[in-house]
C-alpha positions, -999 to 999 in steps of 0.1 A, spaced: -726 121 -542 -692 126 -557 -664 101 -554 -627 109 -549 -596 88 -549 -566 97 -528 -533 82 -538 -499 80 -521 -512 85 -485 -481 84 -462 -482 53 -440 -481 73 -407 -512 93 -418 -530 62 -429 -523 45 -396 -535 75 -376 -567 77 -396 -572 40 -391 -568 43 -353 -591 74 -352 -618 56 -372 -616 26 -349 -617 47 -318 -648 65 -331 -665 34 -344 -664 47 -380 -654 33 -413 -622 48 -429 -645 65 -454 -666 81 -427 -635 92 -408 -620 108 -439 -653 126 -446 -654 139 -410 -618 152 -413 -626 169 -446 -657 185 -431 -638 198 -402 -611 212 -425 -634 231 -449 -662 242 -427 -659 276 -410 -651 275 -374 -684 286 -358 -682 302 -324 -713 303 -302 -724 335 -284 -717 318 -251 -681 311 -262 -676 347 -272 -690 359 -239 -668 334 -220 -637 346 -238 -646 382 -232 -651 376 -194 -618 357 -193 -599 385 -210 -614 410 -186 -604 389 -157 -569 385 -170 -565 423 -175 -569 428 -137 -567 466 -141 -578 493 -164 -553 502 -191 -544 538 -196 -529 554 -227 -494 549 -215 -499 512 -209 -513 508 -244 -485 527 -260 -459 506 -241 -476 474 -254 -476 488 -289 -439 497 -287 -429 463 -273 -448 447 -302 -427 467 -327 -393 457 -314 
């Protein structure tokens, strides 16, 4: 495994990491690794999450959009 040294960590960030580590029963090192993993790993979305979001979007639409509605939305986005 590789080693890394991080210098000049602002005190508020250090304190937040320390509290998070304690709350999750982790060492500071483990908490920092978890934060780095979350930052560099792609955000994977499950099939169920995609389906849920699609159903939610459909429900929110409440009506079928026609060409005029779509053009109005495009025009509003351009102003």
